[in-house]
C-alpha positions, 0 to 999 in steps of 0.5 A: 500500500502506498501513501501519497502526500499532496501538500507540504506545509512548513512552519517557521519562526524568524529569529534575530541573530548576531553577525558571527552566528550568520557567518556560521549559519551561511554554509548550513543555510546553503546546504538546507536550501539545496536540499529543499530545492532538490526535494521540491524538484523531485516532487514537481517531477513526480506530479508532472509524471502522474499527470502524464500517466493519466 
């Protein structure tokens, strides 16, 4: 049995950081951004393929 997820909801909180923390987080932020974009691309491709299969 497969489970299909149709929507992704992300809840976030904005936190003020110091300049030093921003430098440390920049690499972590970049990696997270790339991971999120890759997952979004995968989901879009899956949706387009499903519509093509119909």
